[in-house]
Residue frames as a rotation matrix with the C-alpha (Angstrom) as fourth column:
VAL 1
-0.282 -0.166 -0.945 -22.84
-0.219 -0.948 0.232 92.71
-0.934 0.273 0.231 -38.98
GLY 2
-0.974 -0.152 -0.168 -23.05
-0.198 0.213 0.957 90.87
-0.110 0.965 -0.237 -42.24
ALA 3
-0.546 0.837 0.019 -26.58
0.832 0.540 0.126 89.59
0.095 0.084 -0.992 -41.52
TRP 4
-0.047 0.523 -0.851 -27.68
0.538 -0.705 -0.463 93.03
-0.842 -0.480 -0.248 -40.40
VAL 5
-0.263 -0.152 -0.953 -26.48
-0.537 -0.797 0.276 94.96
-0.801 0.584 0.128 -43.48
GLY 6
-0.960 -0.199 -0.197 -26.56
-0.273 0.507 0.817 92.15
-0.062 0.839 -0.541 -46.04
GLY 7
-0.656 0.751 -0.068 -30.04
0.734 0.657 0.170 91.12
0.172 0.061 -0.983 -44.95
SER 8
-0.595 0.380 0.708 -31.34
-0.228 -0.925 0.305 94.62
0.770 0.020 0.637 -44.13
ARG 9
-0.346 0.413 -0.843 -32.44
0.821 0.568 -0.059 93.22
0.454 -0.712 -0.535 -40.71
ALA 10
-0.028 0.507 0.861 -34.94
-0.037 -0.862 0.506 95.51
0.999 -0.018 0.044 -38.99
THR 11
0.858 0.278 0.431 -34.61
-0.437 -0.044 0.898 94.17
0.269 -0.959 0.083 -35.45
PRO 12
-0.110 -0.944 0.311 -31.54
-0.994 0.105 -0.034 93.05
0.000 -0.313 -0.950 -33.41
LEU 13
-0.096 -0.033 -0.995 -30.59
-0.362 0.932 0.004 89.39
0.927 0.360 -0.101 -33.60
PRO 14
0.744 0.407 0.530 -31.93
-0.642 0.214 0.736 87.42
0.186 -0.888 0.421 -30.63
VAL 15
-0.276 -0.815 -0.510 -29.28
-0.384 0.579 -0.719 85.50
0.881 -0.002 -0.473 -28.71
ALA 16
0.773 0.608 0.178 -30.55
-0.433 0.302 0.849 82.98
0.463 -0.734 0.497 -26.18
GLY 17
-0.192 -0.853 -0.486 -28.30
0.059 0.484 -0.873 81.80
0.980 -0.196 -0.043 -23.32
PRO 18
0.220 0.236 -0.946 -27.96
0.906 0.309 0.288 81.31
0.360 -0.921 -0.146 -19.60
GLN 19
0.927 0.072 -0.369 -27.39
0.275 -0.799 0.535 84.06
-0.256 -0.597 -0.760 -17.02
GLY 20
-0.007 -0.949 -0.316 -24.51
0.178 -0.312 0.933 86.23
-0.984 -0.049 0.171 -18.27
VAL 21
-0.077 0.019 0.997 -25.62
0.972 0.224 0.071 86.24
-0.222 0.974 -0.035 -21.89
ALA 22
0.891 0.412 0.191 -26.56
0.444 -0.878 -0.180 89.96
0.094 0.246 -0.965 -21.68
GLU 23
0.524 -0.767 -0.371 -23.01
-0.165 -0.519 0.839 90.84
-0.835 -0.378 -0.399 -20.57
ILE 24
-0.351 -0.661 0.663 -21.68
0.549 0.429 0.717 89.03
-0.759 0.616 0.212 -23.66
THR 25
0.172 0.482 0.859 -24.13
0.980 -0.175 -0.098 90.68
0.104 0.859 -0.502 -26.11
ASP 26
0.932 0.144 -0.333 -23.64
0.218 -0.955 0.200 94.08
-0.289 -0.259 -0.922 -24.50
GLY 27
0.116 -0.978 -0.174 -19.87
0.033 -0.171 0.985 93.69
-0.993 -0.120 0.013 -25.07
PHE 28
-0.410 -0.195 0.891 -20.31
0.829 0.329 0.453 92.77
-0.381 0.924 0.027 -28.71
ASN 29
0.596 0.663 0.453 -22.74
0.785 -0.600 -0.154 95.68
0.170 0.448 -0.878 -29.31
ALA 30
0.794 -0.324 -0.515 -20.30
0.006 -0.842 0.539 98.07
-0.608 -0.431 -0.667 -27.71
ALA 31
-0.148 -0.945 0.290 -17.34
0.314 0.234 0.920 96.64
-0.938 0.227 0.262 -29.66
TYR 32
-0.552 -0.044 0.833 -19.06
0.822 0.144 0.552 97.16
-0.144 0.989 -0.044 -33.03
ARG 33
0.371 0.783 -0.499 -21.02
0.685 -0.594 -0.422 100.31
-0.627 -0.185 -0.756 -32.29
ILE 34
-0.007 -0.416 -0.909 -18.60
-0.317 -0.861 0.397 102.71
-0.948 0.291 -0.126 -33.96
ASP 35
-0.927 -0.298 0.227 -18.29
0.083 0.428 0.900 100.39
-0.366 0.853 -0.372 -37.01
SER 36
-0.234 0.913 0.334 -22.15
0.917 0.322 -0.237 100.34
-0.324 0.251 -0.912 -37.28
THR 37
0.376 0.405 -0.834 -22.29
0.194 -0.914 -0.356 104.10
-0.906 -0.028 -0.422 -37.55
TYR 38
-0.557 -0.666 -0.496 -19.89
-0.428 -0.282 0.859 104.00
-0.712 0.691 -0.128 -40.52
ARG 39
-0.868 0.287 0.405 -22.11
0.475 0.718 0.509 101.42
-0.145 0.634 -0.760 -42.28
MET 40
0.146 0.960 -0.239 -25.26
0.790 -0.259 -0.555 103.47
-0.595 -0.108 -0.797 -41.60
ALA 41
0.203 -0.143 -0.969 -23.61
-0.176 -0.978 0.107 106.53
-0.963 0.149 -0.224 -43.02
HIS 42
-0.744 -0.623 -0.242 -22.25
-0.395 0.118 0.911 104.75
-0.540 0.773 -0.333 -46.09
HIS 43
-0.921 0.347 0.174 -25.19
0.382 0.728 0.569 102.53
0.071 0.591 -0.803 -47.07
GLY 44
-0.628 0.714 0.310 -28.14
-0.609 -0.699 0.375 104.48
0.485 0.046 0.874 -45.66
PRO 45
-0.514 0.436 0.738 -31.03
-0.722 0.244 -0.647 103.35
-0.462 -0.866 0.190 -43.46
ALA 46
0.510 0.778 -0.368 -32.71
-0.859 0.433 -0.274 101.28
-0.054 0.456 0.889 -46.14
VAL 47
0.304 -0.527 -0.794 -29.76
-0.180 0.787 -0.590 98.88
0.936 0.322 0.144 -46.18
ALA 48
-0.680 -0.547 -0.489 -28.15
0.441 0.229 -0.868 99.44
0.586 -0.806 0.086 -42.67
ASN 49
0.329 0.909 0.255 -31.39
0.138 -0.313 0.940 99.91
0.934 -0.274 -0.228 -40.72
PRO 50
-0.449 -0.538 0.714 -30.40
-0.591 -0.421 -0.689 101.56
0.670 -0.731 -0.129 -37.35
SER 51
0.242 0.648 0.722 -33.11
-0.970 0.184 0.160 99.63
-0.029 -0.739 0.673 -35.52
GLY 52
0.931 0.142 -0.337 -31.68
-0.196 0.972 -0.131 96.29
0.309 0.188 0.932 -36.67
TYR 53
-0.004 -0.999 0.046 -28.13
-0.540 -0.037 -0.841 96.76
0.842 -0.028 -0.539 -35.33
GLY 54
-0.473 -0.505 0.722 -26.73
-0.852 0.053 -0.521 94.51
0.224 -0.861 -0.456 -32.65
LEU 55
-0.606 0.118 -0.787 -27.73
0.155 0.987 0.029 91.58
0.780 -0.104 -0.617 -30.55
ALA 56
0.027 0.679 0.734 -30.71
-0.848 -0.374 0.376 91.20
0.530 -0.632 0.566 -28.14
PRO 57
-0.891 -0.454 0.001 -30.18
-0.363 0.710 -0.604 88.83
0.273 -0.538 -0.797 -25.15
GLU 58
0.340 0.937 -0.085 -32.76
-0.652 0.300 0.697 86.27
0.678 -0.181 0.712 -24.13
VAL 59
-0.520 -0.572 0.635 -31.99
-0.853 0.308 -0.421 84.65
0.046 -0.760 -0.648 -20.77
ILE 60
0.171 0.505 -0.846 -32.69
-0.250 0.853 0.459 80.90
0.953 0.133 0.272 -20.45
ASP 61
-0.407 -0.228 0.885 -33.34
-0.908 -0.003 -0.419 79.94
0.098 -0.974 -0.205 -16.84
LEU 62
-0.171 0.322 -0.931 -33.55
-0.210 0.912 0.354 76.17
0.963 0.256 -0.088 -16.46
PRO 63
0.829 0.456 0.325 -34.97
-0.421 0.126 0.898 74.60
0.369 -0.881 0.297 -13.30
ALA 64
-0.043 -0.873 0.487 -32.38
-0.997 0.067 0.032 73.37
-0.060 -0.484 -0.873 -10.75
GLY 65
0.484 0.154 0.862 -31.18
-0.360 0.932 0.036 69.82
-0.798 -0.328 0.506 -10.80
PRO 66
-0.514 -0.846 0.143 -29.00
-0.241 0.302 0.922 67.50
-0.823 0.439 -0.359 -12.91
GLY 67
-0.493 0.385 0.780 -31.95
0.781 0.590 0.203 66.62
-0.382 0.710 -0.592 -15.24
ALA 68
-0.092 0.492 -0.865 -32.84
0.076 -0.863 -0.499 70.20
-0.993 -0.112 0.042 -15.99
ARG 69
-0.792 -0.048 0.609 -34.41
0.609 0.004 0.793 70.93
-0.041 0.999 0.026 -19.40
ALA 70
-0.066 0.806 -0.588 -36.95
0.109 -0.580 -0.807 73.44
-0.992 -0.118 -0.050 -20.81
VAL 71
0.117 0.274 0.954 -38.63
0.982 0.110 -0.152 74.04
-0.147 0.955 -0.257 -24.20
LEU 72
-0.603 -0.401 -0.689 -37.35
0.345 -0.911 0.228 77.36
-0.719 -0.100 0.688 -25.59
LEU 73
-0.630 0.340 -0.698 -39.31
-0.738 -0.542 0.402 77.48
-0.241 0.769 0.592 -28.80
ASN 74
-0.612 0.512 0.603 -42.50
0.475 0.848 -0.237 75.70
-0.632 0.141 -0.762 -29.84
GLU 75
-0.208 0.481 -0.852 -43.81
-0.647 -0.721 -0.249 77.09
-0.734 0.499 0.461 -33.09
GLY 76
0.451 0.457 -0.767 -45.75
-0.880 0.373 -0.295 74.83
0.151 0.808 0.570 -35.40
ASP 77
0.924 -0.099 -0.369 -43.65
0.047 0.988 -0.146 71.77
0.379 0.117 0.918 -36.15
LEU 78
0.024 -0.995 0.095 -40.46
0.105 -0.092 -0.990 73.25
0.994 0.034 0.102 -34.69
GLN 79
0.978 0.205 0.034 -39.46
-0.027 -0.038 0.999 72.66
0.206 -0.978 -0.032 -31.09
ILE 80
0.034 -0.998 0.047 -36.10
-0.056 -0.049 -0.997 73.60
0.998 0.031 -0.057 -29.56
THR 81
0.931 0.269 -0.246 -35.19
0.172 0.269 0.947 72.30
0.321 -0.925 0.205 -26.09
ALA 82
0.062 -0.928 0.367 -32.32
-0.627 -0.323 -0.709 73.45
0.777 -0.186 -0.601 -23.89
PHE 83
0.894 0.231 -0.384 -30.87
0.115 0.711 0.693 71.08
0.433 -0.664 0.610 -21.35
LEU 84
0.675 -0.633 0.379 -28.19
-0.723 -0.464 0.512 71.20
-0.148 -0.620 -0.771 -18.69
VAL 85
0.687 -0.576 -0.444 -24.79
0.268 0.768 -0.582 69.54
0.676 0.280 0.682 -19.21
ASN 86
0.879 -0.378 -0.291 -21.65
0.283 -0.078 0.956 69.44
-0.384 -0.922 0.039 -17.10
HIS 87
0.421 -0.792 0.441 -18.70
0.549 -0.164 -0.820 71.65
0.722 0.587 0.366 -18.01
SER 88
0.977 0.005 -0.215 -17.78
0.198 -0.405 0.893 72.67
-0.083 -0.914 -0.396 -14.47
PRO 89
-0.543 0.227 -0.808 -16.47
0.631 -0.524 -0.572 75.28
-0.553 -0.821 0.141 -13.54
VAL 90
-0.963 0.269 -0.031 -18.34
-0.221 -0.715 0.663 76.73
0.156 0.645 0.748 -16.46
GLU 91
-0.576 0.783 -0.237 -21.86
0.812 0.513 -0.278 76.87
-0.096 -0.353 -0.931 -15.02
PRO 92
0.338 0.502 0.796 -24.49
-0.095 0.860 -0.502 76.67
-0.936 0.094 0.338 -16.32
ALA 93
-0.761 -0.480 -0.437 -23.64
-0.504 0.013 0.864 74.98
-0.409 0.877 -0.252 -19.54
TYR 94
0.186 0.968 0.169 -26.34
-0.474 0.239 -0.848 73.98
-0.861 0.078 0.503 -21.98
GLY 95
-0.910 -0.227 0.346 -26.92
0.196 0.501 0.843 71.59
-0.365 0.835 -0.411 -24.85
PHE 96
-0.300 0.822 -0.485 -29.84
-0.781 -0.503 -0.370 71.84
-0.548 0.268 0.793 -27.37
ARG 97
-0.638 0.245 0.730 -32.25
0.491 0.859 0.141 69.45
-0.593 0.449 -0.668 -29.07
ILE 98
-0.565 0.453 -0.689 -34.02
-0.702 -0.703 0.113 70.51
-0.434 0.547 0.716 -32.24
ASP 99
-0.549 0.516 0.658 -37.16
0.469 0.842 -0.268 68.65
-0.692 0.161 -0.704 -33.36
TYR 100
-0.398 0.459 -0.795 -38.97
-0.743 -0.669 -0.015 69.34
-0.538 0.585 0.607 -36.69
LYS 101
0.346 0.704 -0.620 -41.64
-0.934 0.320 -0.158 67.23
0.087 0.634 0.768 -38.35
GLY 102
0.985 0.144 0.100 -40.43
-0.162 0.966 0.200 63.93
-0.068 -0.213 0.975 -36.79
ARG 103
0.363 -0.927 -0.093 -36.67
0.557 0.296 -0.776 64.50
0.747 0.230 0.624 -37.34
SER 104
1.000 -0.010 0.015 -34.36
-0.018 -0.482 0.876 65.53
-0.001 -0.876 -0.482 -34.55
ALA 105
0.225 -0.974 0.020 -30.82
0.365 0.065 -0.929 66.65
0.903 0.216 0.370 -33.90
VAL 106
0.933 0.004 -0.361 -28.95
0.354 -0.201 0.913 67.17
-0.069 -0.980 -0.189 -30.64
ILE 107
0.252 -0.876 0.411 -25.98
-0.021 -0.429 -0.903 69.49
0.968 0.219 -0.127 -30.01
SER 108
0.250 -0.197 -0.948 -24.03
0.822 0.561 0.100 68.62
0.512 -0.804 0.302 -26.86
GLY 109
0.807 -0.235 0.542 -22.32
-0.381 -0.908 0.174 71.87
0.452 -0.347 -0.822 -26.13
ASP 110
-0.293 -0.955 -0.047 -19.14
-0.503 0.196 -0.842 71.59
0.813 -0.224 -0.537 -24.03
THR 111
0.593 0.558 0.581 -19.57
-0.798 0.313 0.515 68.73
0.106 -0.769 0.630 -21.55
VAL 112
-0.765 -0.568 0.303 -18.23
-0.611 0.789 -0.065 65.60
-0.202 -0.235 -0.951 -20.02
TYR 113
-0.770 0.519 -0.372 -20.28
0.267 0.791 0.550 62.43
0.580 0.324 -0.747 -20.34
SER 114
-0.802 0.523 0.287 -23.77
-0.585 -0.596 -0.550 63.51
-0.117 -0.609 0.785 -19.26
ASP 115
-0.775 0.609 0.169 -26.72
0.532 0.773 -0.346 61.33
-0.342 -0.178 -0.923 -18.25
ASN 116
-0.027 0.783 -0.622 -29.01
0.087 -0.618 -0.781 64.28
-0.996 -0.075 -0.051 -18.92
LEU 117
-0.294 -0.153 -0.943 -27.78
-0.865 -0.378 0.331 64.58
-0.407 0.913 -0.021 -22.49
VAL 118
-0.994 -0.059 -0.089 -28.34
-0.090 0.904 0.417 60.84
0.056 0.423 -0.904 -23.04
SER 119
-0.450 0.892 -0.028 -31.89
0.557 0.257 -0.790 61.15
-0.697 -0.371 -0.613 -21.73
VAL 120
0.128 0.523 -0.842 -32.72
-0.307 -0.787 -0.536 64.17
-0.943 0.327 0.060 -23.89
SER 121
-0.449 -0.473 -0.758 -31.07
-0.841 -0.064 0.538 62.55
-0.303 0.879 -0.369 -26.91
GLU 122
-0.577 0.187 0.795 -33.07
0.068 0.981 -0.182 59.36
-0.814 -0.051 -0.579 -26.92
GLY 123
0.195 0.680 0.707 -34.38
0.709 0.399 -0.581 58.50
-0.677 0.615 -0.404 -30.29
ALA 124
0.413 -0.117 -0.903 -32.70
-0.417 -0.906 -0.073 61.47
-0.810 0.407 -0.423 -32.06
ASP 125
0.989 -0.067 0.129 -31.57
0.146 0.419 -0.896 61.02
0.006 0.905 0.425 -35.67
ILE 126
0.265 -0.941 0.209 -28.20
0.461 -0.067 -0.885 62.62
0.847 0.331 0.416 -35.17
LEU 127
0.881 -0.096 -0.464 -26.05
0.410 -0.335 0.848 63.70
-0.237 -0.937 -0.256 -32.19
PHE 128
0.403 -0.785 0.471 -23.34
0.082 -0.481 -0.873 66.34
0.911 0.391 -0.130 -32.54
HIS 129
0.961 -0.093 -0.260 -21.08
0.270 0.130 0.954 65.73
-0.055 -0.987 0.150 -29.53
GLU 130
0.588 -0.793 0.158 -17.86
-0.747 -0.607 -0.271 67.51
0.311 0.041 -0.949 -28.53
ALA 131
0.952 -0.269 -0.148 -14.77
0.305 0.885 0.351 65.47
0.036 -0.379 0.925 -27.83
LEU 132
0.410 -0.900 0.147 -11.17
-0.905 -0.422 -0.061 65.76
0.117 -0.108 -0.987 -26.59
ASN 133
0.650 -0.287 -0.704 -8.73
0.077 0.946 -0.314 62.89
0.756 0.149 0.637 -27.00
PRO 134
0.939 -0.222 0.264 -7.11
-0.325 -0.313 0.893 62.55
-0.115 -0.924 -0.366 -23.54
GLU 135
0.501 -0.814 0.294 -4.09
0.715 0.580 0.391 60.47
-0.488 0.014 0.872 -24.71
MET 136
0.259 -0.389 0.884 -3.23
0.801 -0.424 -0.421 63.09
0.539 0.817 0.202 -27.37
VAL 137
0.642 0.135 0.755 -3.68
-0.119 -0.955 0.272 66.04
0.758 -0.264 -0.597 -25.02
SER 138
0.933 -0.352 0.069 -1.76
0.005 0.205 0.979 64.42
-0.359 -0.913 0.194 -22.20
ALA 139
0.277 -0.867 0.413 1.16
0.942 0.331 0.062 63.91
-0.190 0.372 0.909 -24.58
MET 140
0.272 -0.078 0.959 0.89
0.451 -0.870 -0.198 67.59
0.850 0.487 -0.201 -25.53
SER 141
0.929 0.120 0.349 0.96
-0.244 -0.511 0.825 68.54
0.277 -0.851 -0.445 -21.83
GLN 142
0.686 -0.722 0.082 4.07
0.462 0.521 0.717 66.45
-0.561 -0.454 0.692 -21.25
ALA 143
0.153 -0.638 0.755 5.79
0.971 -0.043 -0.234 67.85
0.181 0.769 0.613 -24.24
ALA 144
0.528 0.126 0.840 5.03
0.125 -0.990 0.070 71.41
0.840 0.068 -0.539 -23.27
GLY 145
0.975 -0.182 0.125 6.37
-0.148 -0.118 0.982 70.80
-0.164 -0.976 -0.142 -19.78
GLU 146
0.448 -0.849 0.280 9.60
0.730 0.528 0.435 69.31
-0.517 0.010 0.856 -21.16
ALA 147
0.060 -0.378 0.924 9.98
0.839 -0.482 -0.251 72.32
0.540 0.790 0.288 -23.39
GLY 148
-0.793 -0.424 -0.437 9.72
0.608 -0.565 -0.557 74.66
-0.011 -0.708 0.706 -20.48
ALA 149
-0.627 0.683 0.375 6.25
-0.274 -0.644 0.714 75.93
0.729 0.345 0.591 -21.24
ALA 150
-0.943 0.210 -0.260 4.79
0.333 0.523 -0.785 75.27
-0.029 -0.826 -0.563 -17.81
PRO 151
-0.546 0.804 -0.236 1.67
-0.505 -0.541 -0.673 77.44
-0.668 -0.248 0.701 -18.21
LEU 152
-0.129 0.481 -0.867 0.75
-0.959 0.160 0.232 75.78
0.250 0.862 0.441 -21.45
SER 153
-0.746 -0.179 -0.642 1.43
-0.087 0.981 -0.172 72.38
0.661 -0.073 -0.747 -20.01
LYS 154
-0.890 0.450 -0.074 -0.94
0.115 0.064 -0.991 73.16
-0.441 -0.891 -0.109 -17.09
VAL 155
-0.238 0.844 -0.481 -3.71
-0.870 -0.406 -0.281 74.35
-0.432 0.351 0.831 -19.48
PHE 156
-0.292 0.069 -0.954 -3.45
-0.679 0.687 0.258 71.10
0.673 0.723 -0.154 -21.43
ALA 157
-0.892 -0.082 -0.445 -3.62
0.213 0.792 -0.572 69.16
0.400 -0.604 -0.689 -18.24
ASP 158
-0.798 0.599 -0.069 -6.54
-0.203 -0.375 -0.905 71.14
-0.568 -0.708 0.420 -16.82
ILE 159
-0.282 0.752 -0.596 -8.81
-0.956 -0.276 0.103 70.79
-0.087 0.598 0.797 -19.84
LEU 160
-0.829 -0.101 -0.550 -8.79
-0.222 0.962 0.157 67.00
0.513 0.252 -0.821 -19.49
ASP 161
-0.887 0.412 -0.208 -11.38
0.407 0.485 -0.774 67.04
-0.218 -0.771 -0.598 -16.73
TYR 162
-0.281 0.874 -0.396 -14.23
-0.106 -0.438 -0.893 69.04
-0.954 -0.209 0.216 -18.40
HIS 163
-0.122 0.285 -0.951 -14.46
-0.990 -0.101 0.096 67.61
-0.069 0.953 0.295 -21.82
ALA 164
0.706 0.411 0.576 -15.84
-0.343 0.911 -0.230 64.23
-0.619 -0.035 0.784 -23.09
SER 165
-0.527 -0.833 0.169 -13.49
-0.325 0.382 0.865 61.81
-0.785 0.401 -0.472 -24.78
PRO 166
-0.516 0.349 -0.782 -14.40
-0.800 0.130 0.586 60.29
0.306 0.928 0.213 -28.19
VAL 167
-0.773 0.237 -0.589 -15.29
0.288 0.958 0.008 57.08
0.566 -0.163 -0.808 -26.39
ASP 168
-0.737 0.564 -0.373 -17.51
0.262 -0.270 -0.926 59.04
-0.623 -0.780 0.052 -24.02
ALA 169
-0.419 0.587 -0.693 -19.32
-0.794 -0.607 -0.033 60.56
-0.440 0.536 0.720 -26.96
ALA 170
-0.564 0.190 -0.804 -19.72
-0.506 0.689 0.518 57.15
0.653 0.699 -0.292 -28.53
ARG 171
-0.892 0.237 -0.385 -21.11
0.442 0.633 -0.635 55.77
0.093 -0.737 -0.670 -25.25
ALA 172
-0.579 0.698 -0.420 -23.63
-0.186 -0.615 -0.766 58.56
-0.793 -0.366 0.487 -25.07
ALA 173
-0.378 0.477 -0.793 -24.78
-0.926 -0.183 0.331 57.96
0.013 0.859 0.511 -28.65
GLU 174
-0.727 0.117 -0.677 -25.14
-0.010 0.983 0.182 54.18
0.687 0.139 -0.714 -27.99
ALA 175
-0.854 0.399 -0.335 -27.06
0.439 0.206 -0.874 54.76
-0.280 -0.894 -0.351 -24.76
ALA 176
-0.466 0.666 -0.583 -29.40
-0.404 -0.746 -0.529 57.26
-0.787 -0.010 0.617 -26.42
GLY 177
-0.044 0.414 0.909 -29.99
0.579 0.752 -0.315 55.08
-0.814 0.512 -0.273 -29.46
VAL 178
0.359 0.123 -0.925 -29.12
-0.495 -0.815 -0.301 57.76
-0.791 0.566 -0.232 -32.02
GLU 179
0.931 0.089 0.354 -28.53
0.227 0.620 -0.751 56.78
-0.286 0.780 0.557 -35.60
ARG 180
0.406 -0.803 0.437 -25.43
0.628 -0.102 -0.772 58.84
0.664 0.588 0.463 -36.26
LEU 181
0.611 -0.383 -0.693 -22.73
0.538 -0.441 0.718 60.55
-0.581 -0.812 -0.063 -34.15
VAL 182
0.510 -0.567 0.646 -20.81
0.429 -0.483 -0.763 63.56
0.745 0.667 -0.003 -35.47
ILE 183
0.392 -0.437 -0.809 -17.97
0.880 -0.079 0.469 64.61
-0.269 -0.896 0.354 -33.36
TYR 184
0.508 -0.160 0.847 -17.12
0.337 -0.867 -0.366 68.35
0.793 0.471 -0.386 -33.24
HIS 185
0.769 -0.344 0.539 -15.11
-0.619 -0.613 0.491 70.74
0.161 -0.711 -0.685 -31.03
ILE 186
0.852 -0.417 -0.315 -12.21
0.357 0.905 -0.232 68.42
0.382 0.085 0.920 -31.78
VAL 187
0.537 -0.734 0.416 -9.21
-0.840 -0.510 0.184 68.69
0.077 -0.448 -0.891 -29.40
PRO 188
-0.314 -0.583 -0.749 -6.48
0.018 -0.793 0.609 68.61
-0.949 0.178 0.260 -30.49
PRO 189
0.491 0.440 -0.752 -7.11
-0.712 -0.296 -0.637 69.81
-0.503 0.848 0.167 -34.05
LEU 190
0.260 -0.304 0.916 -6.42
0.334 0.919 0.210 67.05
-0.906 0.252 0.341 -36.62
PRO 191
-0.058 -0.329 -0.943 -4.35
-0.638 -0.714 0.288 68.40
-0.768 0.618 -0.168 -39.55
SER 192
-0.664 -0.160 -0.731 -4.73
-0.705 0.458 0.541 65.12
0.248 0.874 -0.417 -41.53
LYS 193
0.466 0.878 -0.108 -7.42
-0.823 0.475 0.311 62.50
0.325 -0.056 0.944 -41.93
LEU 194
-0.028 -0.564 -0.825 -4.65
-0.090 0.823 -0.560 59.94
0.996 0.058 -0.074 -41.20
LEU 195
-0.899 -0.345 0.271 -5.06
-0.253 -0.099 -0.962 60.93
0.359 -0.934 0.001 -37.57
TYR 196
-0.059 0.989 0.133 -8.82
-0.854 -0.119 0.506 60.15
0.517 -0.084 0.852 -37.48
PRO 197
0.424 0.226 -0.877 -8.34
0.051 0.961 0.272 56.52
0.904 -0.159 0.396 -36.48
VAL 198
-0.602 -0.686 -0.410 -6.00
0.513 0.062 -0.856 57.50
0.613 -0.725 0.314 -33.69
PHE 199
-0.787 0.384 0.482 -8.49
-0.556 -0.780 -0.287 60.18
0.266 -0.494 0.828 -32.41
LEU 200
0.100 0.989 -0.104 -11.35
-0.894 0.136 0.427 57.74
0.437 0.050 0.898 -32.62
LYS 201
-0.632 -0.447 -0.633 -9.64
-0.218 0.887 -0.408 54.71
0.744 -0.120 -0.658 -31.07
GLY 202
-0.971 0.222 -0.093 -12.13
0.186 0.449 -0.874 52.70
-0.152 -0.865 -0.478 -29.00
THR 203
-0.541 0.805 -0.243 -15.26
-0.717 -0.593 -0.366 54.31
-0.439 -0.024 0.898 -30.33
GLY 204
-0.310 0.416 -0.855 -16.20
-0.709 0.498 0.500 51.38
0.633 0.761 0.141 -32.52
GLU 205
-0.709 0.056 -0.703 -16.45
0.367 0.880 -0.300 49.12
0.602 -0.471 -0.645 -29.50
ALA 206
-0.877 0.343 -0.336 -18.66
0.196 -0.382 -0.903 51.65
-0.439 -0.858 0.268 -27.70
TYR 207
-0.068 0.828 -0.556 -21.13
-0.516 -0.506 -0.691 52.48
-0.854 0.240 0.462 -30.50
ASP 208
-0.220 0.096 0.971 -22.76
0.553 0.832 0.043 50.46
-0.804 0.546 -0.236 -33.27
GLY 209
0.774 0.633 -0.032 -23.81
0.364 -0.485 -0.795 53.47
-0.519 0.604 -0.605 -35.42
SER 210
0.409 -0.569 0.713 -22.00
0.781 -0.185 -0.596 55.63
0.471 0.801 0.369 -37.89
ILE 211
0.471 -0.386 -0.794 -19.36
0.530 -0.596 0.604 58.07
-0.706 -0.705 -0.076 -36.56
ASP 212
0.531 -0.386 0.754 -18.08
0.605 -0.450 -0.656 61.13
0.593 0.805 -0.005 -38.45
VAL 213
-0.297 -0.642 -0.707 -15.28
0.827 -0.543 0.146 63.46
-0.477 -0.542 0.692 -37.46
GLY 214
0.715 0.671 -0.194 -16.87
0.523 -0.698 -0.489 66.89
-0.463 0.248 -0.851 -38.06
GLU 215
-0.450 -0.826 0.340 -15.20
0.863 -0.304 0.404 69.00
-0.230 0.475 0.849 -40.72
ASP 216
-0.387 0.272 -0.881 -15.72
-0.030 -0.959 -0.283 72.77
-0.921 -0.083 0.380 -41.25
GLY 217
-0.554 0.215 -0.804 -18.06
-0.785 -0.456 0.419 73.45
-0.277 0.864 0.422 -44.15
THR 218
-0.944 0.269 -0.189 -20.07
0.179 0.904 0.389 70.22
0.275 0.333 -0.902 -43.88
LEU 219
-0.467 0.860 0.204 -23.84
-0.881 -0.473 -0.022 70.54
0.078 -0.190 0.979 -44.01
TYR 220
-0.962 0.273 -0.016 -25.97
0.269 0.936 -0.229 67.80
-0.047 -0.224 -0.973 -42.45
SER 221
-0.541 0.840 -0.041 -29.63
-0.828 -0.523 0.200 67.86
0.147 0.143 0.979 -43.50
LEU 222
-0.853 0.368 0.371 -32.48
0.134 0.840 -0.525 65.68
-0.505 -0.398 -0.766 -42.22
PRO 223
-0.768 0.629 -0.123 -35.19
-0.390 -0.307 0.868 65.58
0.508 0.714 0.482 -44.94
VAL 224
-0.250 0.789 0.561 -38.71
-0.931 -0.036 -0.364 65.20
-0.267 -0.613 0.744 -43.58
ALA 225
0.556 0.514 -0.652 -39.18
-0.743 0.659 -0.114 62.13
0.371 0.549 0.749 -45.78
GLY 226
0.901 -0.312 0.302 -36.30
0.044 0.757 0.652 60.36
-0.432 -0.574 0.696 -44.03
GLY 227
0.545 -0.794 0.270 -32.61
0.759 0.330 -0.562 59.72
0.357 0.511 0.782 -44.59
LEU 228
0.513 -0.515 -0.687 -29.63
0.322 -0.626 0.710 61.96
-0.795 -0.586 -0.156 -44.24
ASP 229
0.815 -0.277 0.508 -28.03
0.436 -0.283 -0.854 64.33
0.380 0.918 -0.110 -46.74
ILE 230
0.437 -0.747 -0.501 -24.37
0.425 -0.320 0.847 65.33
-0.792 -0.584 0.178 -46.22
LYS 231
0.751 -0.162 0.640 -22.83
0.558 -0.363 -0.746 68.01
0.353 0.917 -0.183 -48.37
ARG 232
-0.183 -0.877 -0.445 -19.52
0.874 -0.352 0.335 69.85
-0.450 -0.328 0.830 -48.41
ILE 233
0.763 0.574 0.298 -20.45
0.646 -0.695 -0.316 73.46
0.026 0.433 -0.901 -48.88
MET 234
0.802 -0.597 0.024 -16.97
-0.597 -0.799 0.070 74.90
-0.023 -0.070 -0.997 -48.12
ARG 235
0.823 -0.565 -0.061 -13.58
0.547 0.817 -0.183 73.50
0.153 0.117 0.981 -48.97
């Protein structure tokens, strides 16, 4: 909504995803439809262009097989590739690689350790990989059970089998030969940097490169000339 009105967008925002993406975009469009009419009435069509409201689904159909990947966008120096990862029973689940003028970044999406991700990530400058610390989450599951919160205990136990551990992420980065690993989708949330060494235990033995625990509001930029710029744009 903010990009539509604030940017006076004239066409719906494209949203690319696997089968099922249309159901999601249709739901958001329906949820905000009434709100959109208020904005059109208040700001007028020059600002809240009726033709620009909402989301437009674009279905990504990858070929079958564990090594599935496909180029989604190839415009000039920019190429975006989608690839299959393993987040079963969430199927299909995709990661993405972005290449621009010789620089490259990979986003894992939700996944366990994935050979396909390693293959696609080879030679990338930076890998953003999700991670869940199994020791921490197992302790949370046990504590929830002891407190009588059986459903929550089961949820904590269940999520152990479809997320990568920090060491898994480090192994993937090492195998792919990426220069820097940024861990995101951090489970459990870490309220203090004092917990970072606990969360990352074992990663230094698995990966020789630099590892960051991703923090909200951090901007990673890959200049065409080389190097890496890291800025905190939100505190």
